[in-house]
N, C-alpha and C positions, 0 to 999 in steps of 0.2 A: 455350780460351775466347777467346783473341785472334782466332783465325780466325772464330769465330762473331760476335764484335763487328764485325769488318771486313765480314763478309757482310751483317749487318743494316744497317750504315752504307751500304754500296754499294747495297743494295736501297732505301734511303730517300732518298739524296741525288739520285738521278736524277729520281724523281717530284717531289721538292721543287723542284728547279730548273725543271722543266717546268711544274708548276702555278703557280709564282710568276710566270713570264713570261706565262703564259696569263691569269692574274688581272690582271696589270699591263696587258696589252693590252686586255682588256675594259673595265677602269676608265678607261683613257686614252681609249678610243673614246667612253665615256659622257661624259667631260669635253669632248671635241671636239663631241659632239652638243649639249651644253648651250650652248656658246659659238660654234656654227657661224654664227649670224647676225652676230656681231661680226667673224668672220674672212673671210667670203666677200666678194669684190669689193673688197678693200683693196689688191691688188697687192703683197702682202708678199713679201719675199725669202725664199729657202729657209733662209738662216741664222737669220732671225728665227723661222720656224716650227720649225726644229730646236731652237732654244733654248727656245721655248715648250713643245714636247713633252718636252724633257728635264726641265724644272722641274715640269711636270705629272706626269711619271712619279714624280718624287721625292715629290710631294704625295700620291699615292695609295698609297704604300708602307704606311702604317698600316692600310689596309683590305685590301691584297693579301697581306701577310705572314701574318696569322692564317688567312685563307682558304686559302692555299697549304699551311700546316702541317696544317690539318684535312684537306684533300683528300689530301695526300701520306701522312700517317699512315694514313688509311683505305685507300688503295691498297696501301701496303706490307704491312700486316698482313692485308688482305684477300687479297692474292696469296699470302702465306705460309700462310694458312688454306686457301685454295682448292687449293693444291698439296700439302697435307698436310705441309708442312715444319714448321709450327707444332705439329702433332700429334706429329711425330717428336721435336722438341725437348722437348716436355713429357713424352713417354715416356722420354726419357733422364734425367729428373729435374730438368730446368731449368725453373724457374717463369717465369711471364709477366713479373713485375717484373724478374727477372734478364735476360730477353731484351730488355726495354725499356730497360735501364739505359744503354747507350751513346747511345740516342736521347734519353733524358731529359737526359743531360749536354749533348748537342748543343743541345737546345732551351733549356736554361738559358743557354748561351753566345749563342744567337740572341736570347734575351730581353734579355740585357745589351747586345748590339749594337743591338737595337731601341730601348732606352732612350737609348743614346748618340746614335743617329740622331735620335730625337725631340727631344732636348735641344740638339744642336749643329747638325745639318744641316737639319732640317725648318724651323726659323724662317728660315734664310737662303733656302731654296728658296721658301717662301711669300712672302718679301719680293721676290725676283726675279720670281716668277710674277705677282704683283699689279702690279708696276711695268710689266711687258710688256703685261699685259692692259689696264691703264688707257691705255697708249700706243696700243694697237690700237683701243680704243673711241674715242679722240679722233681717230684717223686717218679722213679722209673716204674715201668710195668713189671708185674710179677714174672718170675721165670716161666717161660712157655716155649720149651724147646720143641720144634717141629721135626718131623721125620725127614731125613735126607736133605736137610737144609742147614747151613752153617749158622749157628746162633752166636751173636756177638754182643749180647746184652751184658756180659760180665767183662769188666775192664781187663785188657791184656790177654784175653782168652777167646778162642774160637772153638765151639763145640758142635760136633755133628754126630747124629745117631741115625741108624737105619731103621730101627723099629722101637716102639715103646709099648710097655705093658702097664696100662693105667691101673689095673687091679693091684699088682704087686709093686708098682712104682719102680720098675726096672727098665734100664736102657740096654739095648743090644747093639753090638758092633759100633763101639764108641771111638771117635777120633777127636783128639784134643790138640790144638796148637797153642803153645805157650809163647806169647809175644813180649814177655818181660825183658828179654835181651834186646836192647835197642839197636845193637850193631848187626844182629842177624835175627830178624823177627820170626823167621820160619825154621830156625835151627833146632827147636825142641818140639818133638811130636810124640804123642802117646796114643797107642792103639790098644783096645781092650775088647774082649769078647762080650762082656756085659759090665754094667755099673749101676750106681744109684746116686742120685743127687738129693740132698736134704738141706733146707735152709734153717738156720737157727731161729728161735722164737722172736728175737729182737731184730731179725733181718739184717744182721751185720756180718754174718759169716756163712759160707757155703761149705758143707761137708761133702766131699767127693770120695766115693768108694768104688774102686775098679777091681775087676776079677779077670784072671787069665789074660794078661796083656804084655806088651813090650813097649819100652820107652827108648826113643832114639834122641841122642843129644850130640850136637856138633859144637865143639869148643872153638870159640872165635876170640882172637886177641888183636889189639892194636900195636903190639910191640914190633920193633923193626929188626931185631937181630935174626940171624938165619936159623938158629936153633928154636927160637920162640915162634918164628913163622912156620917151622915144620911141626911144632907141637900144636899150633893153632888149627892145623888141619886134621887133628885126631878126632875120631868118632867114638862114641860110647853107646853101647846097647845093653839095656837092663831088662831082664825077664822077671816077671813077678806073678805070684798066684793071687795075691790080694794087696792092694795099695790104698792108703787113705791120705787125703790131703785136705787142708783147711784153707779156703780162699777168702780173703777179706772182701766184703762187698761195700759199695758206697752208693747212696742215692736210692736204695730200695726201701728204707724206712722213712715214714712220714715225719716231718718236723715243720712247725710253723716258721714262716719267714719273720725276721725281725721287723716289728711294727714301725721302727724308726725310719724305714725305707719309704713309708707311705704317709708319714705325718705331714709332709709339706704339700700334699695334694689338697686342692680346694674343697673336695668333698669330705675331708676328714676334720673340718674346722667348724666351730660355732661362730656366732656373730661377732663376739669380742675378738676372737683370733683372726677372723676375716678382716675386720676393721683395722686391727694392728698391722697385719701383713700388707694390707693395701697401702697404708702410709709408707711402709718400708719400700715396697715395690715402686711407688710413685717417686720416692726420693732417689732411688737408683736410676729410674728413667730420666729424672731431671739432670742427674750427673752425666748420663750418656748424651743428652741433648746439648748440654753446655759444652761438653768436649767436642761434639760434632760442630757446633757453631764456631768454636775457637779454631778448630782445624780448617773449616771451610773458609773462614775469614783470612787465615794465614795463607791458604792456597790462592785465594783470589787476589790478595794484595801483596803477593810475593814480589820482592824487589830484585828483579833480574839485573845482573850487571854484565856489561859487555866491555871487554878490554880492547882498546884500540892500540895495537902494538906499534903502529907507525908513529902515533903521537904520544905513546906511553901514558895514556890517560884512561880512566875508568868512567864509563857513561852509565849513569843510573837511569834505568828505563822508567822508574816511577815518576820522574820529573819531566819526562819527555812528553810533550803534548801530542805529537803525531808519531805513533809507533810505526806506521807504514813507511814514512820517509826514512826512518832509521833502518828498517828492514831492507828497503830498496838500496840503501847505501852500501850494504854488504856485498861481497863477491859471491859467486855461485857455491863454492864449498862451504862458506860460512852460513849461507842461507839454508843449505841442506842440513847442516849441523844444528842450527837453531830450530828448524822444523822437527827434526828427530828428537831433540831434547824436549821440545814442547809436547810432542805426542807421548813420549815416555812419562813425562811428569803428569800429564793429564790422565794416563792410564793408572799410574800409581795413586793419584789423588782419588780417582773413581773407585779403586779397589778399597782404599781406606774408608771412604764414605759409605760404600756398600756394606762393609763389615760393621760399621757403627749402626747403620740402619737395621741390620739383622738383629743386633742386640736390642735396639729400641722396639722392633716388632715383637721380639720375644717377650719383652716386658709388657707391651700392650696386650698380648694374648693372656699373660698372667693376670693382668688387671681385669680384663673382660671375664675371665673364668671366675675370679673371686667375686666380681659384681654379680654374675649370674647366680652363683651359689647364695649370695646374700639376698637376692630377690626371691630365690626359690624357697627360702625359709617362710615367706609370707604368701606366696602364690598357692601353696597347699591349703592353708587356712581359708583363703578367699575362695578357692575352688569348691570347698565343702559348702559354703554358703550359697554359691551360685547354683550348684547342682541341686540343692534342696529347693530353691525357688524356681527351678525348672521342673523338678519331679513332682512336687506337691500339687501345684496348679494343673500340671498336665494330667496327673492321675485323676483330679477332680473333673477334668474336661472329658477324658476318654471313658471314664467309669468302667474300667476293666481291671479286675484284680488277678491274683495268681501269678504264675511265672511265664505266661504266654506273651501277650502284648507288652507288658512292662519290660521284659527282658529285651525284646526287639528294639523298643524305643530307647532303652538305656544304652544298649550297645551302639546304636546309631549316634546318639549324642556324645558318647564317650569317644568313639572313633573320630568324630569331628573335632572334639577337644584335643585329642592326642595328636592328630595331624597338624592342627594349627599351632599347638604348643611346640611340637618338634620343629616345625618350620621357623617359628619365631626364635627358638633357642639357637638354631643353626645360623640365622642371620645375625643374631647378637654375638655369637662366638666368632664369626668371621669378620665382624666389624662393619657389616653392610648397614645395620641399623644400630641405634643406641641400645644399650643393654636393657634399659627400662622398657623401651618399646617392644623389643623382642620377647622379653619374659612375661610381660603383661598383655600380649596380643590376644591370647586365647580368652583371658578374663574380660578384656574389653569387648570382644565380639559376643560372648555368651551372656554377659550381664544384661544388655538390652533385651535379649531373648527371654531371660528370666523375668524381667520387669513386664514385658509384653504379655507373657503367659499368665503372670499373677493378676494383671489388670483384666485380662479376658475372663479368667476364672472367677474373679470377684464380681464381675458384671454379668455372670451366667451366659457368657457368649457361647454360641454353638460353633466353636472354631473347628472341631474335628468331627462334627456331625455330618454324615454323608447325605442325609435327607435334606439338610439345609442347603447344601451345594446343588443337589438335584433340583430343588424348587427354584433356586436362583437362576440356574441355567434354563429352566423351563420358561420362567418369566422373561429372560433375555431373548429366548427364541421366539416367544409370542410377540414381543415388541418388534423384533426384526421382521416377522411375517406381516404384522399390521403395517409397518412402514413400507414394506415392499408392495403390499396391495394398494396403498395410497399412491405410490409412484406409478403403478401400472394402470390405475383407474384414470380414464381420460377426463379432463376438465370439461 
């Protein structure tokens, strides 16, 4: 029996490793395709890209692992069935659950490892990944000055060239506007026959070298005296053969964003942190609700007072049983004043209540997100088990190995799982369903499928045998024809 278990494990581990890395590769390529606009043209170093891909690979493990288990179990038992090895084992009196036992134990250990990964490694990977992504998004594109178009990628400068020589890295007929003077942004213009732009290795400075040019500078001043106003209109023209300038650059060098900006996100926390923060958020929500209840009660039982000037008395409306009779006793102007005051107070009260409700809804959203992340720590592990109990019996039923039919079936089941899981997560996030219902919806639907397929495979059911269905429909057609003949035959 030990040799049989080793044989089953060897047949399973190879496809599992292969399908896991294939799934990882496909999902990482999808990640890169999603963020390609943020990555292209930034001049990122290879170590930054390698770190980004590493953390992106860790992030897609929750999707790649269940898919790999499903595909590997389908391929393993499909190969065993196609080569009649599964039939030989059953003929020897070994049941399918006994054959699956070593893989069931292995899948249980994989599920436990997936839970540890989701709780300990995945939050750190998400934190590092979002820190790098935010830094890349804040990094500016590399200098790419196009011909006959003003380039404004450098702060306080506008640069235009008529022609570029890419081999010698020279620019011809250069025009530069210096906008550093806030009072007259177009008062400083430099024209040159040719020039060269070079960026420092740390991407913090730009070395500008110009040849055979002229610089026009208009001096502008805010002084009010007549002499100073006259001097402020003076122009200065400088001709040069060669001129060099160093311009400080900002935002062209990559730097990671401070990770403290993202630590409060629910995806960056483990179970202990989620539980602790949930208690804090619920306490804050309780404070908001108590404040709203107190304000609402004060609004509702507000003791309005009406001063009767004729009798020099104050009437407390809280002790008046019939407010309509009191209102009808007032004259027209007082009635209008009371109505306007009531409407204004009602609007103010509604505004205060709406503001409080927005705070409460924000806290509710935080609670739902934290609960979703808390349940997600366990749904990954359970999905690994469910996909194994779908793939293994299904492979034993269809008896097709390789990457053909198993890939098609695996993709079909995974798409169904992904759609149901996305729908349930959306309903849970929006508060349409309870969080537990939304997060476990996909597992609750696919678990009976796995149990059904395992039962059918253990009982050697011809569930996906086309010949069985053809024979069934032939018998059904024969019965229908015989019944029709008995109806047509006269008694």
